[in-house]
N, C-alpha and C positions, 0 to 999 in steps of 0.2 A: 224200401225195396227198389224203387225206381233209381235212386242214387247209386245203389250197388250195381244195378244193371248198366248204368251209364259209365261207371268206373271200369267194369269188365270190358265194355266196348272200347273205352279209351286205352286200356292196357292189353287189348286182345293180341296184338302182334308180339308184345313182350312175353306174354304167357305162351303163345304158340312157339316162339323162338326157344324158350327155355325147355318146354316139354319135348320139342323135337330133338334138342340136344340130349335130354335125358333118354329118349327112346333110342337114339343112335348109340349112346354108350351102353345102354342095357342090352341091345341086340349084339353089340361087339363082345360084351362080357359073356353072354350066353354061347356065342359061337366058339369061345375059347374054353368052354367047359364049366363056367360058373353056374352054381345052382339057380334054379328058377326063382327062388325066393330071396336072392341076394339083395334085392332092393329094400327088403325089410331092415337090413342093417343100416342103410342110409336114411331110412325113415326115422330110425332111432337117433341117428346122429343129428338130423335136422330138428328132431324134437328137443334135443339138448340145446341147440341154438335158440329155439323158440322159448325154452325155459329161461334162458339168459335175458331175452327180450322182456319176458314177463317180470323178471326180477328188476330190470331197469325201470319198467313202468311203475312197479311198486315203490321203488326208491324215489321216483319222481313225485308220486303222491305223498310220500312221507315228507319230502322236501316242501311241498305245497302246504301240508298241514303244519309243519314246524315254522314256516314263514308266517302263516296265519297266527299261530300262537305268539310269535315274537311281536307281531303287530297288534296283539290283544284282540284278535278276531275269533269268530267261531270256526274252529278247525274243521269240524265235520261238515258244516254248511259250505265252507270254502271248497273242500275237496269234492262235495257233491255237485256244486256249481261247475267246477272245472271239468268233471267227468261228463256232465250233461251238455256242456258247451262243445266238448270234443266230439261226442256222439252225433251232434247235429251238423258237424262240419264235413266237408268233402274228404278230409284225411281219413276219417273213420270208414267211410264207404269204400275207400281205395285199399284198405288193409287186405281183404281176402284175395283179390287178383294179384296184388304185389307179393304176398306170402306164397301163393301158388307158383308164381314165376320164380321166386328165389329158391323154392324147393327144387325146381328143375335144374337150377344152376349149382347150388351148394351140394346137392346129393351126388353130383358128377365129379366133384373135385378129386376125391380119392379114386373114384372109379377110372377116370381117364388117365391118372398118373400110374395106376397099377397096370394098365393095359399097354403102356409104352413098350416095356421090355418084350412083350409078346408080338406086337404088331411090327415094331421097328427096333431091333436090338441095338443097344448102346454102341455108338461109333464116332461121335463127334468130339470127344474130349481132347484128343490130340490137336485138332484144329483150333479149338478154343484156347488151349494152352499157348499155342504158337501165336494166335492173335493177341493174347494178353501181353506176351513178350514183345511183340512188334509195336503195339500201341503205347507201351510204357518204356520205350527206349532200352530194351534188352533186360529189363528188371521185372520180376514178378510184382504185381500191384500191391499185394499184402506187405511186401518188404518196404515199399514206399510209404504206405499208410502207417505202419508201425514205427517207422523212423521219424514221422512228423509229430507224434504225440509227446508232450512233456512228461507223461507218466511212464512208468515201467510197463513192459509188454503185458504182464499178467493183469495189472489193473485196467489197462486199456481193453483187453479181451473180456474182462469181467463186465465192464460198462457196456460194451457192445452186446454181450450175451444177455444182460438184463434188458436192454432195449429190444432185443430180438424176442425175448420171452413176453414182453408187453405188447407185441405186435397184434396178437390175436384179440386182445381186449380193445385196442384201438379200432380194429376192423369192426368188431361187434358193436361198439358204441356208435361208430359212424353209421352203420347200417340201421341201427335202432333209431337214431335221430332222423335219418332220411325217411324211414318208413313210417314212424309213429308221430314225429314232431313237426318236421318241416312243412309249413303251409304254402311254400312257394312251389307251384306245380312244375314250372320250368326247371328250377334247380333240382327238384326231386327226380323228374324224368331224365334229366341229363345224367345224373349220378347212376340211376338204375340201369339205363341203357349202356352207358360207357363201361360200367363195372361188369355187366353181363357179357358184353362183347370182349372185354379183356380176358375174362375167365375162359371163354370159348376159344377165341383166336390165339391168345398167348398161352394160357394154361392148358389148352386142349390141343389144337392143331400144331402150333409152333413147338410145343413140348414133344409131340409125336414125331415131327419131322427132324428136329434138332436133338434127337435122343442122346442124352449124356447123363453121367452120374455125378459129376462135380469132383473137386479136389479131395474131399473127405473120403471118397470111395475109390480113388484112383488105384491104390495097391490091391484092392479086393477084386476089381474087374479087369485090370490090366497087369497081372503079375509078371508078365514077360517084359514089361517096359520099366525103365528107370523112373522111380517116383520122385518128381520134382517138389512134391509137397510134404515130404517125410518130416522135415523139421517143423513146418507149420502144424501138422497133425499131432506131433509130439507136444507142442505147446497147448493145443486145444484139448488134448487128452488130459493134461494136468488140470485144466479148467473143469472138465467133466468130473474129475476126481473130487473137486471141492463141492460142486453142485449136487453130485450124487445121482444124476439121471443122464445116461448116455443115449440121446435120441438116435444117433447114427447107428448104434448097435441094434436098436429096435427096428429101424428101417431096413437094415441089411438082413436081419432075420426074417422080416416080413417079405422081403423081395425074394428070398431063397426058399421059403417054405412052399408047400403044395397048394396053398390057398390062392386062387386066381385073383380075387379082388380083396385087398386088405384095407384097413382104415386109412392107410397112406401108402404112397409109393415113392420110388426114387426117380427124380427128374430135376436136372439142374437148369437147363436152358428152356425158356427164360425164367427169371426170378419173379415169382408171383408175390413174394414178400415186397419187393421193390415196386412192382406194378400197383399193388393195393395201396401202399403208402403214397404213391404218386397220385392216384385218382382221389384218395381221401384228402391229400394236400390241396389239389386243384379245387375240390369242392369247398374246402376250408377257406380258400381265397375268395370264393363267391360270397361267403358269409362275413368275413372279417380279415383285414390285412394282417392283424396281429396273430389271429389263429392260423392263417396260412403260413406266416413266417415261422411260427413254432413248428408246424407240421413239415415245413421245408427242412428245418434242422433235423427233425426226427427221420425224414426220408434219407438225409445224408448219413445218419447213424445206421439205418437199416442197410443201405448200400455198402457202407464200410464193414458192417457186421457180416453181411453175406459173403464178403471176400475174405476177411480176416478170420472168420470162424470156419473157413474151408467149405462152406456149403455151395458156393458158386464161383465161377470165373467172373472177372470184372465185366466181360462182354455180355454176360447174362443180364446184369443189371443195366448196362448201357442200352441194350436192345429193349428191355422192358420200359425204361424211361422214355425213350424216343417213341416207341409204338403206343404207349399209353397216352402220351401227350398228343399224338396224332389222332388217336381214337377220340379223345376228349374234345379236341377241336372240331372234328367232323361231326360228332354227335351234337355238339353245341350249335352248329350251323343248321342241322336238321330240326332240332327241337325248337329253336327260335322261330323257324318258319312254319 
């Protein structure tokens, strides 16, 4: 019990930071007419995340048991020893305050995105389109990326889409490892603080200020403007036809229905897909150069996918990368001290 109290004290500011963020989003949602019990939907969502953590823990125990059997050891005794050793460590005592803090962060992801169109209606898309053109020599960035690949455009888009679909699992596995496995307090604290600040400053306040819908929704929200992404969206639509699930249609329907807070919302700038893979990659480098290098390649795929799948402008990803790197560096300075 003393160790749990000590960990709550250690993570008191992180818990306070996340719960204040939750309270701010909840108050904003209520002010726009969301039902009082809206938070229960996000408790269910977070429960889904926790169930994945439990599944990963179970897989880890199965791995320990199989490894013991391979070495001709007593599998039950080996698993029991591993669990007992874990319970006695500081990592176990830190679980409760960390999971409470992560509830405050993750439960607001969809809430803050859903509120963007009510607080600050979409208006930045034309600026980001012009910035993309200026930065890339008068050419749209997806045209450059698709021209560089040795594969045909459909195969390239399919690889990028599969990489994009795998993103959620990369994020879940990274958080699971940090929360449940990593015994290095400095590394763990740096990841938790940096990721939480990224979700709040980038996924929250930056998304609210730079309200934009992204290339995929250009023709839906700006019908009076010429759509410079019509050809790209036609290529992506063919991809949806093969995969069978059109996420953009679901998001558009959710954005236009009468529900104030949906499971997800439309927000292009900045790209949290890129930001998450960035801080996961930076954390990976703390553990292993090889792991970090692999995650760097994956970050490149996510950045390319965010552009070529029409979810984001290139500047969305660039902003996320620079801001995440800066946050990671500053948090590292504070945590080390």
